[in-house]
N, C-alpha and C positions, 0 to 999 in steps of 0.2 A: 504494500500500500504506500502510495506517495505521501510523504510528509508535507504539511502545509509550509508555504514559503517562509513564514515567520519563525519556523523552527530550524531553518537551514541557512538563511541569508546572512545572519549575524555571526560570521566566522572570520577566519584569517584574511579573507578577501575584502572584508568590509572597509577597512581603512583606505585601501587603494581605490576602491570603486566609489565610495561615498565621501571620503575625507576631503577631496578637492572641492566639494560643494558646501562644505561646512564653513561657517563664519567664526570670527574670533569669539570663543566662549566667554572670555573675560568681559568683553564689551557687551555681549548679550546678557550676561548675568547682571551687569550694572544697570542695563535698561529694564530688565525684569524686576529687579529690586525697586527701581523707581516707579514702574507702572503699578506695582502692587502695594507700594508703601510698606514694605515688610519691616516690622519692628525688629530691633536687635534681639537675637536669641530665638527667633520664631522657629517652629518646627515645620520642616518642608519635606514633602515626598516628591521625588523625581521619578515619574512613572514611565518606564521605558528608558532608563538612565543610560543604557549602553555602556561605554567605557568611561563614564564619569566626567564627561567634558564640562557639564554644568554643575554637577553635584559637588565636585572638588572645589571649584572657585566659591561656591556658596558656603561650603564648610569653612574655608579660609576667612570668609567675612563674618564668621561667628554664628552662623545658623546651625541648627540641629537638623542634620540631613539624613534621610533614608533614601537609598537608591534601589529601585525595584526593576528587575529585568529577568527575562526567561533564559537568556543566553549565558551559558557557563563561560564561553570564550570572552565575551564582552565584560562580564563581571570579573574575570581573572585579570584582564587588562586594567580595569578600574581599581582593583585592590592593589595591584603592583604600583600604579602611579600614586595612589593615596599614601601608600607606605613610603614611597620615595619622598613625597612632599610633606609628610607629617600631618595629613588631613584625617580627621576622625569622622568616619561615616559608617552607618549601618548599611551593609549590602545584603539584599534579600533576593534570592532566586525564586521567582513566583510568576505565575501567569496572571496578567492584569485582570482577567475575568474572575479570578479567585481571590485576589489580594484585597483584604478588608481589615482595617483597624479602627474600630468605632471611636469617633471623636478624638482622634490622635493628632491631627495636623492642622496647623494654621493656614497652610497653602499646599496645593498640589500643582505640579508642572507637568505638562505633556507637550514636548517640544519636537521640532523637526518632523512633523507629521507622524507622531507616534500613536495616533488615534485613528480608528477606522479600518483596522486590519481585518475584522471579522464580518459576519452578517449583521443585519440591523438589530436583531434581538440581542446578540452577544455584545455589540457595541453599546447598546443601551444599558446592558448589565454592567459594563465597565464604568459608565457614568454614574450608575446607581451605587457602585462600590466606592467611587470617589466621594459622592455625597455623604455616605455613611462614615467615611474615614475623616472627613473634615469636621473641625469644631464648628459650633454655631457661629455664623459670621465669617467662617473660613472662606478662602478664595481659591478658585480654579483658574488656571491659565492654559488655554488650548492654542497651540501654534500650528496652523494647518495651511495646506494649499488652498488658495482662493478658488472655490468651486465654480463661481459664476463664469470665469473665463473658459474653463473646460466644457461646462455644460452648454454654453452658448455656441460651441463649435469653433472657438477661436484659437485653441491652444494645442492641437495635435502637433507635436514638434519632433524634429530630429536634428541634433547638433553634434559636432565633434570639437573637442577642446584639447589643447596641449596641457598636460599635467606633468609633475616631476617624474612620474614613473612611466610615461609614454603618451599615448593618445586615447582619450576617453570619449566613446560615442554614447550619447544619451538619446533615448527614444521615449516619448510619452504619448500614450493613446488613451482617449476617453471613450467609454461605452455609455452612450446616453440612455440606453434602456436600463442597464443595471446601476447606473450612476457610480461607476467605479473607474479609477484611473490605473492603467498598467504602465509601469516604467521598466525599461530594460537598460542596463549599463554594461558596456563591453569595453574593457581596457586592452589595448594592444601595446605590449612592452617593446622596448627597442630591439630585443632579441627575437621578436616575432611571436612570442607566446601570448595567447589571449586568455583572459579570464572574464567571466561575466556573471550576472545575476539579474533576477527580475522579481518584481513584487507588484501587487495590486491592492489598492485601498478604496474604501467607500468614501466618496467626497460628498460632504453635506453642505447644504445651503445654510445661510444665517437663520432662516426661518425654521428649518428642520432642527438645527442645534438648539435654538431657543425653546422649541417645544419639548425636546428630549430633556434638556436641563430643567425645565419647569416641572415635568413629570417626576423628576428625581428630587425635587425639593430645593432647587437652586434658581436663581434669577440672574439673567445676563445684565451686567451693569454697563458694559461698553464693548464695542468691537473696533479694533484697529486694523490698519492695513499692513503693519509690520511691527516688530518689537521696538522700533524707534518711536512708536506712538503715532505714526502717520495716519491720516484719515482712511477709513475703509471705503473704497470705491470699486466699481465693477472691474477696473483694470489693475487693482492692487495685486502685488505679488503674493501676499500672504493674507490669511484671515486669522487674526489674533483675538480670541474670544475670552473675555474675563467675566466670571460669574461668581456670585456669593451664595453660600449655603444659608438658607433661611432658618 
């Protein structure tokens, strides 16, 4: 039986295939802290934390951080880096469809499109788990691809970019019927060796997310077009949704 992509993609290939698309995590953490007005010492869960790109800078800023991920490989890299840098973080290997700690966190972060992996029922279960895990008045930040561009038929793309380890070809296709995006990354190294991976995620509109969050006992407070706090428009690169637990 074929394993689902989220159980296989986050391996030793990931840094080469996705690292070139990542932005400076120190800058992103500074912006996140500003957007959420996180008080000193707040408890934060990074859901889908990967190799700790954001969890570690948050810990260094004095926050109490829990990093949750399903990938042993990514968590291993996160632990190694945290040890080198003296960052104290709780690392948890768990499926986000199962991870719940009732009333434990002041904030939950879901970054770099770490939400939408599953079917609608399971994605809503993830949101419900987040709501249960947040303290009353706690905050969720979802950083997602802007669905409006893809669903309007404007963003099927194929590009090739030069990266330190070779040439990276990126293809993104949108299925308007299932409302899912499929991305394929293929890296050709200088020696001609190719590595690749593919994933697909459900892309939600602002209205769909608002309804889902409301059903889980949360209320959307603002939607931005980036972690910079830019306005959310149909052409925005990202959709950054901030919601409060009621």
